[in-house]
N, C-alpha and C positions, 0 to 999 in steps of 0.2 A: 427584432432578432429572429422572428419566425421564418423568413425566407432563408436566412443563414442556417437555421436548424434543419429545415427540410432538405437543403442541399447536402448537409452533413449526413442526415439519415439515409438518403439515397446512396451515398458513397459507402457508408458502413454496411448497408444491406447487401451491396454487391460484393464487398470484400469479406464479409462474414455471412455466407449464404446459409449456414446451419448453426444450430445452437452450440455454444461452447466458447472456449477461449482461443482466439486466432492470433498467431504472430503476424508480423507485417514486415515489409522490406525496410521500414524505418526502424533503426535500432532503438529499443526501449518503448516502442508503440505497440500496444496490444488492443485488439478489438474483442468485445464481449457481446454475446447475444443469448437471450433466453426467452422461450415462448410461453412460459408458465411461471407462476409464483413458485417459490421453493421453501423447503423447511429451513429453519435456522441452522447454520453449520459453521463450526470454527474455520477460520480462513487465515491466510497469510497475506498481509498487505505490505508491499514494498514501497520505499519512499517515492513519492511522485504525486501526480494529479489524476483524479478520476472525474471524468466529465460525462454525465449522463445526457443522452440525446432524446431518449424516449423511455417511458416507464419510471419505476421508482424502486429504490433499494434502501435497506436499513442496515446500519452497522452499530453493534453494541460493544462498547469497550468499558468493562467494569460496570459502573452504574450509569454511564453516559450512553444515551441513545441518539444517533444522528440519522436523519432522513435526507437523502439526496436524490435529486430529480433534475429535469431540464433547467430549472431555475437556480440550482445550487450545486456547486462543485465541491469535491472532497479533497483536501490536502492531507497527504500522509507524510508526516515529517520524518519518520524513521520506521524500520521494519517492525510491524505490529501484528498481534494475533487476536483480532476481534472476532465476534460472531457476525457473519454476514447473512443477509436474507433478501432475495428479490421479492418484493411484495406487490408489484403491479406489472403484469405482462400477460399478453394473449398471443395466439398465433397470428392474428391480424395486426396487432400492434405489439411486437416483441420488445422486451427490455433491450436497449442498445446503449452501449457506453464505450468510451475509449479510455485507456489507462496509459499514462505517459510517465515512465520512470525518470528519475533524476538522481544525481549524486550530490552529496554535501559539497564536494569540491566544485562542481559546476555552479551551484548556488553561491558559494563563497566568491568565485571568480566574477560572477555577474554582479554581486553586491559591490565588489571593489570598483568595477567599471562604472557603476551607477553613482559612486561617491557617497559621502555621508549624508544622512537625511537631515532635513531642517530641524532646528532645535525642538519645535513642537512635536515633530514626528518622532524624534529621539525619545522625548518624554513619553509619548504614546507607546513606543516600543517597550520601554521598561514596564509600563503599566499593563501592557497586554501580554506579558509573558504567559505562555500557554500552560494549562494544567493537564493537558493530554496531548498525545502525539497526533490526534486526528482533529481536523478543524474544517468547518463549513464556511463557504463564502458565496455570495450571489454571483451568478455568471453574467459578465458584462458583454456587450456587443463586440468590444475589442478582443476579448479573450476568445469568444466563439469564432470570430473571423480568423484569428491566428490558427485555431484548431482546424477550421475548415480548410485553410490553405495547406496545412500539414497533411490532412487526409487526401487532398487532391494529388499529392505526390505519389500516392499509390497507383494512380493512372499514368504516371510519368516516371518510371523507375530510373531512367537515365539522368534525372535531376536530383535523385535522392542524396547522393554523396555530397553534393555541394550545398543544396538548399535545406535539407532536413536539420542539420545542426543549428542553422540560423533560426529556423522556425521554432524548433524546440526551445531555444533561448528566448524567443519572443513570447512564447506561451508562458514561461515562468516569469518573464519580465512583467507581463500583464498581471500575474498573480502578485508579484512583489509591489507593484504600484497600486494595487487594489486594497480592499479592506483587510485581507490577510497579510499584507506587507509587514506591519510591525511584528506580528507573531513569527512570520517566516524569517525575518531578520534576527529576531531573538534566538531562534533555533539554529540558524546557520552561522551565527557569530562564533569565531574560533574558540573563545573561552567561555561560551555559554554553558549552562548546565545541560541544555539539550544536546549540544555537540559532545559533551563529555559522556553523557549516558549513551549517546550514539556510538561512541568508541567501544563501550562495554558490549553493546548489542552486536557490533561488528565482530568482536572476539567470539561471542556466542555463535554467531552465524558461521564462522569458519572452524569452530571447534565444538560443534553441537553434539558430536558423538563421543566426547571425552569427558572425564569427571570434572565437575564444576569446582573451581576454587575462587571463592569470593574475593580473596586477597589479590588474585591475578586480575580479576575484573576491575577492582577498585584501583589498582595500579594503572591499568589501561585508561581509566577514566580520570586519573589524577584526583581522586576523591578518597576520603576515608570509607571503610566498609559501611559504616552506619549512614553516612551521607549518601553513598551510592544507592543503598537499599531504599532510602526515603524517596529520592528523586527518580529512581528507576520505576518505582511503583506509581509515583505521581504521573509519569508520562505514559506508561504502558498498561497500568491497572494490574500488573503482575509483579511478584517478587522475581529476582533473577533466577531462583531455583524453579519457580512455576513457569517462567518464560522458557527456560531450557527444556523442561519436561514437555510443554506443549509443542515446542519446535521439533523435538525428537519425534513426537507422535505424528505431527504433520509430515515430516520427512518420510517416516515409515509408511504412511498412507500413500504418499506419492510413489514410493518404491513398489508397493503392492499393486497399484493401479498401472504404472508405466512399465514395470519389469516383470510383473506376474509373480513376485516373491510370495512365499507363504508367510504366515505371521511370525513363526519362529525365526526364519531367516531375516526378515525385516527388522525384528526386534534386536537381533544380534548386530546388524549393520548400523543401527542408530545408537548403540551403546548400552542396551539392556542386557543384563546378565540372566534375568529370570523371565522366561516367556509368559509365565502365569501373571507376574506383576505387570508386564506389558499389556496383556489382554485386559486386565482389570482397569488399568489407567486409560487404555484406548476406549473401552466401553463407557467409562465415566465421561470422557471428553466428547465422543462422537455419538453416543447413545445406542451403540450396537457393537457386538463383538467384531473383531477385525474381519473374519471371513464373511460373516453375514453382511456387514456394511459394504465391503468391497464388491461382493457378488451382486448386491442390489444396485450399486452404481454401474457395474459392468453390464 
């Protein structure tokens, strides 16, 4: 797989010439580059696949610590709030990865087209029900080849509209037919606990600045409040209330960085009534007061 990886590295280096997160002409495809290790920092991971081409990163979700590198890809089954940290990167050999988002509906459509798994695969699917929304899998030559062909579209923008959707589907097809297939099937199934918790997360994502009502979340998930709380924490390592709080703080941080809002304005925008409470909780999560942390990043 090394020739494939080197070709992908060359493409990513050209299309992500500086450190940071880079959007691309392919919808849902982001390129990430970092020239030095970083401190652990709470992050927001959207559903999809993270494929590292060079360097190494660590994601911590609750008590679970996952290391992903050019040999292991990370599947994010639902929007999660882990602590992320680049742990291997230099200016000469920067950390390079691509992130490809997906929707539960796209996965469900792909599963329908693939048809039901064999009996033994179905049994494995039940046995392999995930305990977390983050999962690691080895990178196969087929998966890397599909990702490389997707990256090549960045040099052929005229082909993106037609070929990108097919190549994105192929990438996730390779995931579904690999070691993570049973877990991904379990999460994508319409009536699975993972999909039900995912609906509660979607409600939080669209109403994160409004007061939390656990009954509304439970109704969206078609679960009892106690069952939702149990499975929500199993998959995300957070309670629904903790999840909403961290999501609000993440959104406030984005507003301060992207729009230049002060802490009080950002706190109000994300649903905090007390600026002092916002500052306390922000410092507890990010390790510094809002102004100091944002100035340091700026």
